C-alpha positions as CSV (number, residue, x, y, z in Angstrom):
1,M,2.2,-20.1,12.1
2,S,5.4,-18.9,13.8
3,I,7.1,-15.5,12.6
4,F,9.9,-17.8,11.5
5,G,7.4,-19.9,9.4
6,V,5.8,-16.6,7.7
7,S,9.2,-15.4,6.8
8,F,10.6,-18.7,5.5
9,F,7.5,-18.8,3.2
10,Q,7.7,-15.0,2.1
11,L,11.6,-15.6,1.4
12,K,10.4,-18.6,-0.8
13,I,8.1,-16.7,-2.7
14,S,10.3,-13.8,-3.1
15,Q,13.0,-16.2,-4.7
16,M,10.3,-17.6,-6.9
17,K,9.5,-14.1,-8.1
18,T,12.9,-13.2,-8.8
19,R,13.6,-16.2,-10.7
20,D,10.7,-15.7,-12.7
21,A,11.6,-11.9,-13.4
22,Q,14.9,-13.3,-14.5
23,R,13.0,-15.7,-16.8
24,K,11.1,-13.1,-18.3
25,S,13.7,-10.7,-19.0
26,D,15.8,-13.3,-20.6
27,V,13.2,-14.2,-23.1
28,E,12.4,-10.8,-24.1
29,L,15.9,-10.3,-24.8
30,V,15.6,-13.3,-26.8
31,G,12.7,-11.8,-28.4
32,R,14.3,-8.5,-29.5
33,A,17.3,-10.4,-31.0
34,L,14.6,-12.6,-33.1
35,N,12.8,-9.7,-34.0
36,A,15.7,-7.8,-35.3
37,Y,16.6,-11.2,-37.4
38,F,13.0,-11.0,-38.9
39,S,13.3,-7.2,-39.7
40,D,16.3,-8.3,-41.9
41,Y,14.9,-11.7,-43.4
42,K,11.0,-11.2,-43.1
43,I,11.3,-15.1,-41.3
44,Y,12.4,-16.2,-38.0
45,P,15.0,-18.8,-37.6
46,E,14.1,-22.5,-37.8
47,A,13.4,-24.1,-34.4
48,T,14.3,-27.6,-33.5
49,V,12.0,-30.2,-32.1
50,D,14.0,-30.0,-28.7
51,G,12.7,-26.1,-28.8
52,E,16.1,-24.8,-29.5
53,I,16.9,-22.3,-32.2
54,K,18.8,-23.2,-35.4
55,S,21.1,-20.1,-36.3
56,C,24.6,-20.7,-34.6
57,G,27.8,-22.1,-36.2
58,Y,28.9,-21.8,-39.7
59,M,26.7,-20.4,-42.1
60,A,24.2,-20.3,-39.2
61,V,23.0,-23.8,-39.8
62,Q,23.6,-25.3,-36.4
63,T,21.5,-25.7,-33.5
64,C,22.0,-22.7,-30.7
65,P,21.8,-24.4,-27.2
66,W,20.5,-22.3,-24.5
67,G,23.4,-20.9,-22.7
68,G,25.1,-21.1,-25.9
69,G,25.6,-18.9,-29.0
70,P,26.3,-16.6,-30.6
71,L,22.6,-16.2,-32.4
72,I,23.9,-15.2,-35.8
73,D,22.8,-15.2,-39.7
74,A,24.6,-16.7,-42.7
75,V,26.7,-13.5,-43.2
76,N,27.8,-13.8,-39.7
77,V,25.8,-11.0,-38.1
78,T,25.5,-11.4,-34.6
79,Y,22.1,-10.7,-33.1
80,L,22.9,-12.0,-29.6
81,K,26.3,-13.2,-28.2
82,V,25.0,-15.7,-25.8
83,L,21.6,-17.2,-25.5
84,P,20.5,-17.1,-21.7
85,V,19.8,-20.3,-19.8
86,D,16.7,-21.2,-17.2
87,P,17.9,-19.9,-13.5
88,Q,17.0,-23.6,-12.5
89,A,18.3,-25.5,-15.6
90,Y,19.9,-27.9,-13.4
91,K,16.4,-28.8,-12.4
92,G,15.5,-29.5,-15.9
93,L,13.7,-26.3,-16.5
94,K,14.6,-24.8,-20.3
95,Y,13.1,-22.3,-22.6
96,I,11.1,-23.6,-25.3
97,Y,11.3,-21.7,-28.9
98,S,8.5,-22.6,-31.5
99,I,7.7,-21.0,-34.9
100,T,4.7,-21.3,-37.2
101,P,5.2,-23.7,-40.4
102,E,5.8,-20.0,-42.3
103,R,8.3,-18.9,-39.7
104,T,6.4,-15.4,-39.4
105,T,5.6,-15.9,-35.4
106,Y,7.5,-17.5,-32.7
107,K,6.8,-18.4,-29.1
108,I,9.4,-18.9,-26.4
109,C,7.7,-20.8,-23.5
110,I,9.1,-20.7,-20.1
111,T,7.9,-22.3,-16.5
112,L,6.7,-19.9,-14.2
113,E,7.4,-21.1,-10.6
114,Y,5.0,-18.6,-8.8
115,T,1.4,-19.5,-9.8
116,G,0.2,-16.3,-8.1
117,D,1.7,-14.3,-11.1
118,K,-0.8,-12.0,-13.0
119,D,0.5,-13.1,-16.2
120,Y,0.5,-16.8,-15.4
121,K,-1.3,-18.6,-18.3
122,K,-2.8,-22.1,-17.7
123,D,-1.4,-23.4,-21.0
124,I,-0.6,-27.2,-21.3
125,Q,2.9,-26.5,-23.1
126,C,3.9,-23.6,-21.1
127,N,2.6,-20.9,-18.6
128,W,4.2,-17.9,-19.8
129,Y,5.6,-16.8,-23.2
130,V,6.6,-14.0,-25.4
């Protein structure tokens, strides 16, 4: 393999790792906002069947699309101004929010590109989550 081939391969891996780091950072940010919400209400916001958070708009009863916001409560307290969006949303990659029926535990799933990541999980629904 030529030096160019090795360099190109390493560049691709570096780009994947950078996007994965952004994904992890994004969902950890959302997690902090959700935990603040939980601290106030002892439940997490509802989840839609599409994996979005239901806590936007008037009285916080509308769905918050990824890339939209703000994430608020019924009295208009803002927990997060804008929900992040996957760096490759244009390829159909997105974050998926889910909660337990009691709304006391949540999971935000992402798709990691770099399968060599030490935190990569071989889960059917997602391979990394908070």
